[in-house]
C-alpha positions as CSV (number, residue, x, y, z in Angstrom):
1,M,119.9,15.7,30.0
2,T,120.2,12.6,27.8
3,A,117.4,10.0,27.8
4,S,119.7,7.0,28.5
5,T,123.1,6.2,29.6
6,P,125.4,5.1,26.7
7,R,127.6,2.0,26.5
8,G,131.1,2.6,27.5
9,G,132.6,3.8,30.8
10,R,135.7,5.7,29.8
11,R,134.6,8.7,31.9
12,W,134.4,6.5,35.0
13,Q,137.8,5.1,34.3
14,I,139.1,8.7,34.3
15,G,137.1,9.4,37.4
16,T,138.8,6.5,39.1
17,L,142.2,7.6,38.0
18,L,141.6,11.0,39.5
19,G,140.5,9.4,42.7
20,I,143.6,7.3,42.9
21,G,145.7,10.4,42.4
22,I,144.0,12.2,45.4
23,L,144.5,9.0,47.5
24,V,148.2,9.0,46.8
25,N,148.2,12.8,47.3
26,Y,146.8,12.4,50.8
27,F,149.2,9.5,51.7
28,D,151.9,12.1,51.3
29,R,150.1,14.6,53.5
30,I,149.1,12.3,56.4
31,S,152.5,10.6,56.7
32,L,153.8,13.5,58.8
33,S,151.0,13.2,61.2
34,V,151.7,9.5,61.8
35,A,155.4,10.0,62.1
36,A,155.1,13.1,64.4
37,P,155.6,11.2,67.7
38,Q,158.9,9.8,66.5
39,L,160.0,13.1,65.0
40,Q,159.1,14.8,68.2
41,S,161.3,12.4,70.2
42,E,164.2,12.3,67.8
43,F,164.5,16.1,67.1
44,H,163.2,17.3,70.6
45,L,160.2,19.2,69.2
46,D,157.3,20.6,71.2
47,N,153.7,21.0,70.2
48,S,154.3,24.4,68.7
49,D,157.1,23.0,66.6
50,L,154.8,20.2,65.4
51,G,152.2,22.8,64.5
52,L,154.7,24.6,62.3
53,L,155.8,21.4,60.6
54,F,152.1,20.5,60.0
55,S,151.5,23.9,58.5
56,A,154.6,24.0,56.2
57,F,152.8,22.1,53.4
58,F,149.8,24.3,53.5
59,W,151.6,27.7,53.2
60,T,153.0,27.0,49.8
61,Y,150.0,24.8,48.8
62,A,147.5,27.6,49.7
63,L,149.5,30.5,48.3
64,L,149.8,28.7,44.9
65,Q,146.1,27.8,44.6
66,I,145.1,31.0,42.6
67,P,148.2,30.9,40.3
68,T,147.8,27.2,39.8
69,G,144.1,27.7,38.8
70,M,145.2,30.3,36.3
71,I,147.9,28.0,35.0
72,L,145.4,25.2,34.7
73,D,143.0,27.4,32.7
74,R,146.0,28.4,30.5
75,F,147.8,25.1,29.9
76,G,145.3,22.4,30.8
77,V,145.0,19.4,33.0
78,S,147.3,17.0,31.2
79,K,150.5,19.1,31.3
80,V,150.0,20.6,34.8
81,G,148.9,17.3,36.3
82,R,151.9,15.4,34.9
83,W,154.5,17.8,36.4
84,G,152.7,18.0,39.7
85,A,152.6,14.2,40.1
86,F,156.3,13.9,39.3
87,L,157.2,16.5,42.0
88,W,155.2,14.6,44.6
89,G,157.7,11.8,44.6
90,V,160.7,14.2,44.7
91,A,159.3,16.0,47.8
92,A,158.5,12.7,49.6
93,T,162.0,11.4,48.9
94,L,163.6,14.6,50.3
95,T,161.5,14.3,53.4
96,A,162.7,10.8,54.0
97,L,166.3,12.1,53.7
98,A,165.9,15.2,55.9
99,G,168.2,15.6,58.9
100,G,166.2,17.9,61.1
101,F,163.4,20.4,61.6
102,G,164.6,22.7,58.8
103,G,165.0,19.9,56.2
104,I,161.6,18.5,56.9
105,F,160.0,21.9,56.8
106,A,161.6,22.7,53.4
107,A,160.6,19.3,52.0
108,R,157.0,19.7,53.2
109,A,156.9,23.2,51.6
110,L,158.0,21.7,48.3
111,L,155.3,19.1,48.6
112,G,152.8,21.9,48.9
113,V,154.1,23.3,45.6
114,A,153.9,19.9,44.0
115,E,150.4,19.1,45.1
116,A,148.9,22.5,44.5
117,P,147.3,21.5,41.2
118,G,145.8,18.3,42.6
119,F,142.2,19.2,43.6
120,P,141.7,22.1,41.1
121,A,142.9,19.8,38.3
122,S,140.6,17.0,39.4
123,S,137.7,19.5,39.6
124,K,138.4,20.9,36.2
125,A,138.8,17.4,34.7
126,T,135.6,16.2,36.2
127,G,133.8,19.2,34.6
128,Y,135.2,18.2,31.2
129,W,134.4,14.5,31.6
130,F,131.0,14.3,33.2
131,P,127.5,15.7,32.5
132,R,125.8,17.7,35.2
133,R,123.6,14.9,36.4
134,E,126.6,12.7,37.1
135,R,128.8,15.5,38.5
136,A,128.1,14.8,42.2
137,M,129.2,11.2,42.2
138,A,132.2,11.9,39.9
139,T,133.3,14.6,42.3
140,A,132.6,12.4,45.3
141,I,135.0,9.7,43.9
142,F,138.1,11.9,44.2
143,D,136.9,13.8,47.3
144,A,136.1,10.5,49.1
145,A,139.7,9.4,48.3
146,A,140.9,12.2,50.6
147,K,138.9,10.6,53.5
148,F,139.7,7.0,52.5
149,S,143.4,7.8,52.6
150,N,143.1,7.9,56.4
151,V,141.4,4.5,56.5
152,I,144.2,2.6,54.7
153,G,147.0,5.2,54.7
154,V,147.3,5.9,58.4
155,P,147.6,2.2,59.4
156,L,149.9,1.4,56.5
157,V,152.3,4.3,57.2
158,A,152.0,3.6,60.9
159,L,153.2,0.0,60.3
160,A,156.1,1.3,58.3
161,V,157.0,3.9,60.9
162,V,156.8,1.6,63.9
163,H,158.6,-1.4,62.4
164,L,161.1,0.4,60.1
165,G,161.3,4.0,61.3
166,W,159.8,7.3,60.2
167,R,162.0,7.6,57.1
168,W,160.5,4.5,55.6
169,G,157.0,6.0,56.1
170,F,158.0,8.8,53.7
171,G,159.8,6.4,51.4
172,L,156.7,4.4,51.0
173,T,154.7,7.4,49.9
174,A,157.5,8.4,47.5
175,V,157.2,5.1,45.6
176,L,153.5,5.4,45.4
177,S,153.8,8.9,44.0
178,V,156.2,7.9,41.2
179,A,153.9,5.0,40.3
180,Y,150.9,7.4,40.0
181,F,152.9,9.9,37.8
182,I,153.6,7.0,35.4
183,A,149.9,6.0,35.3
184,F,148.6,9.6,34.8
185,W,151.1,10.2,32.0
186,A,150.0,7.1,30.2
187,I,146.2,7.4,30.7
188,Y,144.8,10.9,31.1
189,R,143.7,13.0,28.1
190,D,140.9,15.6,27.8
191,P,137.8,14.1,26.2
192,S,138.3,15.7,22.8
193,Q,141.8,14.2,22.7
194,D,141.0,10.7,24.1
195,Q,141.2,8.0,21.4
196,K,139.5,5.5,23.7
197,L,136.4,7.6,24.2
198,S,133.5,6.5,21.9
199,A,131.6,9.0,19.9
200,E,128.4,7.9,21.7
201,E,129.8,8.5,25.2
202,Y,131.3,11.8,24.0
203,R,127.9,13.1,22.9
204,H,126.4,11.9,26.3
205,I,129.0,14.0,28.1
206,V,128.7,17.1,25.9
207,D,124.9,17.1,25.6
208,G,124.6,16.5,29.4
209,G,126.2,19.9,30.1
210,A,129.9,19.2,30.5
211,T,132.2,22.2,31.0
212,P,133.5,23.3,27.6
213,E,137.1,22.7,26.9
214,G,139.3,25.7,26.1
215,G,140.8,28.8,27.7
216,A,139.3,31.9,29.3
217,R,138.1,34.6,27.0
218,G,140.2,37.7,27.6
219,G,143.1,36.0,29.5
220,S,143.6,34.6,32.9
221,L,144.4,37.8,34.7
222,Q,141.2,39.5,33.5
223,M,139.2,36.4,34.5
224,L,140.8,36.4,38.0
225,G,139.9,40.1,38.5
226,Y,136.4,39.5,37.3
227,L,135.8,36.5,39.6
228,L,137.2,38.3,42.7
229,R,134.3,40.8,42.3
230,Q,131.7,38.1,42.3
231,R,129.5,37.5,45.4
232,K,129.1,33.8,44.6
233,V,132.9,33.3,44.6
234,W,133.2,34.9,48.0
235,G,130.4,32.9,49.5
236,L,131.9,29.7,48.1
237,S,135.4,30.6,49.4
238,I,134.5,31.7,52.9
239,G,132.2,28.7,53.4
240,F,134.8,26.2,52.1
241,A,137.5,27.8,54.3
242,A,135.4,27.0,57.3
243,Y,135.1,23.4,56.2
244,G,138.8,23.3,55.6
245,Y,139.6,24.5,59.1
246,V,137.9,21.6,60.7
247,F,138.9,19.0,58.1
248,Y,142.6,19.9,58.4
249,L,142.5,20.1,62.2
250,F,141.5,16.5,62.3
251,L,143.7,15.5,59.3
252,T,146.8,16.8,61.1
253,W,146.1,16.5,64.8
254,L,143.7,13.5,65.2
255,P,146.5,10.9,65.8
256,G,148.3,13.3,68.1
257,Y,145.0,14.0,70.0
258,L,144.5,10.3,70.6
259,V,148.2,9.9,71.7
260,Q,148.3,12.9,74.0
261,S,144.8,13.2,75.4
262,M,143.7,9.6,75.3
263,H,147.2,8.1,76.0
264,M,147.2,5.7,73.1
265,S,150.2,4.1,71.3
266,I,151.0,5.2,67.7
267,L,149.5,2.0,66.3
268,K,146.4,2.1,68.4
269,S,145.8,5.8,67.6
270,A,146.2,4.9,63.9
271,W,143.4,2.2,64.1
272,F,141.2,4.5,66.1
273,S,141.8,7.4,63.6
274,A,140.6,5.2,60.8
275,I,137.1,4.8,62.3
276,P,135.7,8.3,61.6
277,W,137.4,8.3,58.2
278,I,135.6,5.1,57.2
279,F,132.2,6.7,57.9
280,A,133.3,9.9,56.2
281,T,134.2,8.0,53.0
282,L,130.8,6.3,52.9
283,S,129.0,9.6,53.6
284,D,131.0,11.3,50.9
285,L,130.1,8.7,48.2
286,L,126.5,7.9,49.3
287,V,125.2,11.3,50.3
288,G,127.5,13.8,48.7
289,G,127.6,11.7,45.5
290,W,124.9,9.2,44.8
291,L,122.0,10.8,46.7
292,I,122.5,14.2,45.1
293,D,122.7,12.8,41.6
294,H,119.6,10.6,42.3
295,L,117.5,13.5,43.6
296,I,118.5,15.8,40.7
297,A,117.7,13.1,38.2
298,R,114.3,12.7,39.7
299,G,113.6,16.4,38.9
300,H,114.3,18.1,42.3
301,D,115.6,21.6,42.1
302,E,119.4,21.5,41.7
303,T,120.1,24.5,44.0
304,R,117.9,23.2,46.8
305,V,119.4,19.7,46.7
306,R,123.0,20.8,46.6
307,K,122.7,23.6,49.2
308,G,120.5,21.3,51.4
309,V,123.3,18.7,51.6
310,L,125.9,21.4,51.9
311,L,124.3,23.1,54.9
312,G,123.0,19.8,56.4
313,G,126.5,18.4,56.4
314,M,128.0,21.5,57.9
315,T,125.3,21.3,60.7
316,L,126.4,17.8,61.5
317,G,130.0,19.1,61.6
318,L,129.0,21.1,64.7
319,A,129.3,17.8,66.6
320,V,132.9,18.9,67.0
321,F,131.5,20.7,70.1
322,G,130.7,17.4,71.6
323,T,134.4,16.4,71.9
324,T,134.8,19.1,74.5
325,T,132.5,17.3,76.9
326,T,134.3,14.0,77.3
327,Q,137.6,12.3,78.2
328,D,136.3,8.9,77.1
329,P,138.1,8.0,73.8
330,Y,135.1,5.9,72.5
331,I,132.6,8.8,73.0
332,A,135.1,11.3,71.5
333,I,135.5,9.1,68.4
334,I,131.6,9.0,68.1
335,W,131.4,12.8,68.1
336,I,134.3,13.1,65.7
337,T,132.7,10.5,63.4
338,I,129.5,12.4,63.3
339,A,131.3,15.7,62.5
340,L,133.6,14.2,59.8
341,S,130.7,12.3,58.2
342,G,128.6,15.5,57.9
343,L,131.5,17.5,56.5
344,A,132.3,14.6,54.1
345,A,128.8,14.8,52.7
346,A,129.2,18.6,52.1
347,A,132.6,18.4,50.6
348,P,131.7,17.0,47.1
349,V,129.1,19.7,46.8
350,G,131.8,22.3,47.4
351,W,134.2,20.7,44.9
352,S,131.5,20.4,42.2
353,L,130.6,24.1,42.4
354,P,133.6,25.6,40.5
355,S,132.6,23.7,37.3
356,L,128.9,24.6,37.9
357,I,129.2,28.3,38.5
358,A,132.3,29.4,36.6
359,P,132.1,31.1,33.2
360,Q,133.8,29.4,30.3
361,G,137.6,29.0,30.9
362,G,137.3,30.0,34.6
363,T,136.8,26.7,36.4
364,G,140.4,26.3,37.4
365,T,140.5,29.9,38.6
366,V,137.3,29.6,40.7
367,G,138.7,26.3,42.1
368,G,142.0,28.0,42.9
369,I,140.3,30.8,44.7
370,M,138.2,28.5,46.7
371,N,141.0,26.1,47.5
372,F,143.3,29.0,48.5
373,A,140.8,30.0,51.2
374,N,140.3,26.4,52.2
375,N,144.0,25.6,52.5
376,M,145.0,28.9,54.3
377,M,142.9,27.3,57.0
378,G,145.0,24.2,56.5
379,A,148.0,26.3,57.4
380,I,146.4,28.2,60.2
381,A,144.5,25.4,61.9
382,P,147.5,23.2,62.8
383,I,149.4,26.3,64.2
384,V,146.4,27.6,66.2
385,T,145.7,24.1,67.5
386,G,149.4,23.6,68.5
387,I,149.4,26.9,70.4
388,I,146.2,26.2,72.2
389,V,147.1,22.7,73.2
390,G,150.6,23.8,74.2
391,S,149.3,26.6,76.5
392,T,146.2,24.8,77.9
393,H,147.4,21.1,77.7
394,S,143.9,20.3,76.3
395,F,142.2,20.1,72.9
396,S,138.8,21.4,74.2
397,N,139.4,25.1,73.3
398,A,140.8,24.1,69.9
399,F,137.6,22.2,69.1
400,L,135.5,25.1,70.3
401,V,137.3,27.4,67.8
402,A,136.6,24.8,65.0
403,G,132.8,24.9,65.8
404,V,132.7,28.7,65.6
405,M,134.5,28.6,62.2
406,L,131.7,26.2,60.9
407,L,129.0,28.7,62.0
408,I,130.7,31.4,60.0
409,G,131.0,29.2,56.9
410,M,127.3,28.2,57.1
411,A,126.3,31.9,57.1
412,A,128.5,32.5,54.0
413,F,126.9,29.6,52.1
414,M,123.4,30.8,53.1
415,F,123.6,34.5,52.3
416,L,126.4,34.9,49.7
417,L,126.4,31.9,47.4
418,G,122.9,32.2,46.0
419,R,121.6,30.0,43.3
420,I,123.9,27.4,41.8
421,E,124.1,28.7,38.2
422,P,126.9,30.0,36.0
423,I,128.3,33.5,36.7
424,P,127.8,35.7,33.6
425,E,130.9,35.8,31.4
426,P,133.0,39.0,31.6
427,G,131.2,41.7,29.5
428,A,127.9,39.9,29.5
429,Q,124.7,41.6,30.9
430,A,124.2,41.0,34.6
431,G,121.8,38.2,35.2
432,T,122.5,36.3,32.0
433,L,124.1,32.9,32.0
434,G,127.6,32.3,30.6
435,H,127.0,30.8,27.2
436,G,129.9,28.3,27.1
437,A,127.8,26.1,24.8
438,S,130.2,25.8,22.0
439,R,132.8,23.1,22.2
440,R,135.7,21.9,20.2
441,A,134.8,18.9,18.0
442,A,136.4,15.6,18.9
């Protein structure tokens, strides 16, 4: 830990760039949820059909997480991030031009391919660019963008959909995606290659425990096999999958829940949907980001702080059970706000862990494994919810399933994750820390 903070804020500029990327990334994702009522009417879709459309993105996105992590560890953030951002715009454009269920499903599946590197790349880049004592806030910036996208993205896309039609909702996200591709291409470099990063700030980053740049020792496949045998990786993955189930249930179905169960218009449901996401964004930044860094800087045990926020946030997430007890939209929004705020506080902890526990060269792979489990729930939750709602004409049982998933995830974090410390590198003696101290010179 360095004694003082250096002049220069290049790392925070990079952190902001990553956050903007996730913001645009999620505009692409939520556009389908907002347009769903119009699509349902135009193409004569039922709730099960909508569940399948909601899940199309997540099947390819989830299945590519582990390969994407390995590719990131092999080729780096710059190359993979650029190609991914370019394909976002292509996929959004194809969605806007689709002529029916099959075309929309295929375009959403392509979007899953395009956005697969998004979170693992942001996690890996944050590990490169930030010392450990700033990692929580840096991670919270891009993770909070996922929540904040619902605050501004849902109303913005809803206005386009209501006044111009659903195709313009996807056209808007296509334009934003292309703009971000240009910005990322022009701005992002790893620290050792960034000409705008001062030597003083670079030393602050490196001496503060940033993740070493460079590939995995022994190759990506060997690293993958090694990590899949690690208890920490399984604890992180199962726990984050439970978080993902609830998060993606609300991300995909919250506007539909308000329209179907609370009998709101599309625009009114969009404004109501923004309320819990506003509080989730603040919780993400203030608790999952600032508070964690503040407590660790004051000398509190890193594992206790991070796991305390992780489990405390998941516990608040159990407020999802409260939605099963009311038909009042205002009370329901209060319960959902509590649940999402708790989960939002926990999320940056989860996303900071790959760079904190991975051996050198394995951050992308750990992030890929974790996000694979997380986003398989993103594929499953919309389908399960659609089936339950279609058969019972109620969201109550769907919310009960979400609460049970959280209980399973909390058990995984408590009993499998263990201390937040690096996994020994392949071939090292059990119980030793991965050395990873060497670093390429700037």
